[in-house]
N, C-alpha and C positions, 0 to 999 in steps of 0.2 A: 504494500500500500504506500502510495506517495505521501509526501507531506501535504496536509490538507488544511482548509479552514475548519473551525470547530463547530459551526452551527448544526451540522447534520448529526454528528455523533452525540452532541449534548442534547439535542432535541430527542434523539432516540433514547437517551438515558432518562429524560423526563417522562417519556411515554411508557417506558418499561420498568420504572421503579428502581433505578440504581443511579449512581453518580460517577462522573469521571473525575479523576484527580488532575489538578493543576499543580505541577511540581516545579518549584523555583530552582534554577541552577546558578552556580557561582563560578564554575571553571570547566575545563575540558573533562577531567575525571568525573566531576559531579554529573555532567551531562551523560557520560558513558554509563554511569551507575543507574540513572533514571531510565535510560533506554534499555539496558539489560533487564531491569525489573519488568518493564512494560512488555518486552518481547517474551520473557519467561511466563508471564501471566496472560499473554494474549489480550492485552487491555489497551484501548485507545487512551491517549494522554495528551495533555498540553505541557510542553516544556516552556516555562515562564522565565522572563528576565525582568527584574525590577529596574527602575532607572539607575539606581545605585550600582547594582550588579553589572549592568551593561557598561557603565562607565569604568568599573573595575576591570572588566574583561577586555576592554578595548573598543567599545562602541557597538551600536546596534548592527551594523553591517557585519562585523566580525562574528557576533553572536549568531546571526542568521546563517552565515556561511558555515560556521562550526557545526551547528546542529544539522544542517543539510548534509555536510560531508560525512558526519558520523552515522547518520541514518543510512547513507549509501554504503560506507565502508563496513559497517557492522551487519549489513544485510537485514535491517529492521523491516518487518512486514506489517506491523500494526499501524493504524492511523496516528500521526503525530502532528499536532498544531504548534506552531511557533508563536508564542503569545507574549505581549507586553503586559506586565502587571502594574497596576496603579500608575498609569502614565498621565502626565500633564498633556494639555491640548497639543502643544507643539511636538512633544515626543510621540504621541499617537500618530500624528500626521507624518512624522519622519519614518516611523516604523512601517507605515502603509507603503511609503515610497521605497523603502529599503527592501521590502519583500516579506515582512512578517505575514503570517496567514491569519492572525487574530490579534486584536488589540483591546486593551481596557483603557478607556478614557475615564479618569477619575476627576470629576469636577465637583465632588461632594463638599469641598471646602468653599465653593463659590455660592453666590446667591442662586436660588433655584432657577430663576428664568435664564440666567447666564449658563448654568449647567445644562439646561435643556437645549438652548440654542447651539452651544458648542457640540453637544452630543449629536444633534441633527447634522451638523457639518461633518463630523467624524463619520457618521453613518453613510452620508452621501459619498464621501471620498473612498471609504472602505468597501462598501458594497459594489462600487463601480469596478473594483479590482478583485472582487470575490473574497474579501477579507471579513471575518466575523467580528462583531463588536460587543463588548461588555461595558456597562456603565454603572454608576453607583449613585444612590440617593441616601440621605442620612449620612452617618459616618460610622465606620467600623472602629471599635475601640483600639487603643494602643497607638503605635506609631509606625508608619511605613513611608520611608523616604521623605520625612519632614511633614507628612500629613498626619495630624494627631486627632484622635477621637476617643470618646469615653464610653463606648459600648451602648450607643443610643439605639432606639427603636425607630426604624425608618417610617416616616409618615406614609400612610396607605395612599393618599391622593397623590403624593409626590411620586410614588412608585408607578402608579397608573399613568401619570403624565410622562415619565421616562420611558416606559414601555411603548407609549404612543409615538416616540421619536423614531422607532424602527430598529432599535437595538435587538441583538439576538439572545442575550441573557443578562440578568440583572443582579447586581450585588446590592444587598439591602441589610442594614443592621438589625439583628434580632438578639442583641445582647452579647454577641461574639466580639473578641478582641484579637489584635495581632500580638504575637510574642507569647511568652509563658503566661499562663493564667494564674492570678493571685489566689491565695487560700480562701479569700472571702468572696470569690466569684459566685454569683447566684445561679449560673447555668443559662442555657438558651431559653428564650421566651417563645416556646413552641406555640403558645396560644396566639402570639402576634404573627408568627409565620403562617399559621392556619388562616388568619384574616387576610394576610398578604396574598397567599396563593388563591384564595377565593376571589380576590379582587382582580387578579390577572390569571384567569383559568388556563391551565396547561402551559404557562410560560415558565421557562427554566430559571430557577433562582440559584445564585452562587453563594456558598458559605465560605467567607474569608475567615482567617484565623483558625483553620481546621486543626492545627497542632495543639493537643492538650484537651480538646473537648472529649468527654467520655464517649466511648463507642456507642453506647445505647442511645445517647442524645443525637449523635450523628445519624444513626440509622433511623431514628424517629423523624429527624429533619428531612431525610431523603424520602421517606414515605409521604411527607407533606409537600414535596415539590422541589427540594434541593437537587440539582442535577450536576453540579460542579462543586468540588471541595478543594480549597487551596491548602497546600502544605509547604512549609518552608522551615520553620523553627524546629519541627520534629526531626528533620533530616540533619540540620545543623547540630542539634544536641547529640544525635546518634554518632555523627562524625567525631565530635569533640570527645565523647566518652570513650570511643574505641581508640582514638589517637592517644588520649591520656593514659589509657591502660597499657598501650604498647610502649609509650615512653617510660612508664614505671618499670616494665619488664626489661627494657633496654638498659636503664640505669642500674638494675640489679644484676645484669649479665653483660656489662659493657664490652669486656674483652672478647667474649664469645660472639656477640652480635656484630662487633667490628670486623671480626674474621669473616663473617658471613656477608659483609658489606651491606648490612641493613640500614646504614646511614644513607644509602641511595634513596632519594625521595620517592622513586617508583615503588620501593619496598617499604619505606618508612611510613608512607601515607596509605598503603594498601588496606590495612585493617579499617581505617576510617571510611574509605570508599566502599568497601564490602558492607559496612554497617548501613550506609545510605541505601544500597541496593536492597538489603533486608527490610529496611524501614518502608521503602516505597512498595515493595511486594506486600507487606503486611497491611498497608493502607489500602491498596487496591482490593484486597480481600474484604476489608471492612466496608468499602464503598460499593461492593458488589459488581465491579466492572471487569473482573477476570473472565476471560473467554467471551468477551463482548466485541472483540475486534472484527 
């Protein structure tokens, strides 16, 4: 399967009661790990770059080309969308021109009317090139590339207005946050999600801040209309834990490990990237998208 836009497989997820994972990447090996997991599970996925990650990796063009080349060289057969996560207006337009197959325009920090108008512009330019569009109303809690929110509940009328712009899937706050969840987090407001999906029947909803939400709540949200779940922090934590464990083992066996040349970054970082693959596979199982490619 070639690299594709995301609207068809996310619509299929919405119609059939499962969700597709949107997994953020941070470098070459991270991308390989996500692709390995998706291929092993025969699951459609979105590989996402935030604005910050794209800058770190060398720009949107490099990210797009990297993912394309890996899909080809690794013989990936599942549908893969190259997606911009939480993009400003200008970044969304740049990614459309560069060749991303899906973009998120995040104007949630703007006045509603400006958010809606800019979303319409993004939709027009994106759909002309066969690119799928995600947009957001309300704000997702936590922080993502300087956009800060406190776990709000997206206004239902705002959500309806955003769907009317022609977007393909909608991010809307239901008490979720980016990053690790605090001990006093009250959980997802599934009652609000139910009202939201009743207001936009059959429309795919995106759950941001998917890392750390209890699996039973994620599955309940999927039953209520969530068709895409974003994952970033969970993979970062898995990588960090596995790498720290390896470093501790290295320090305890330094002479032996040096003889084996485990200081080679390809070996030194391998446990961390294997942990990412395992984390992605586990999330795919929870979302129900295995064998849906």
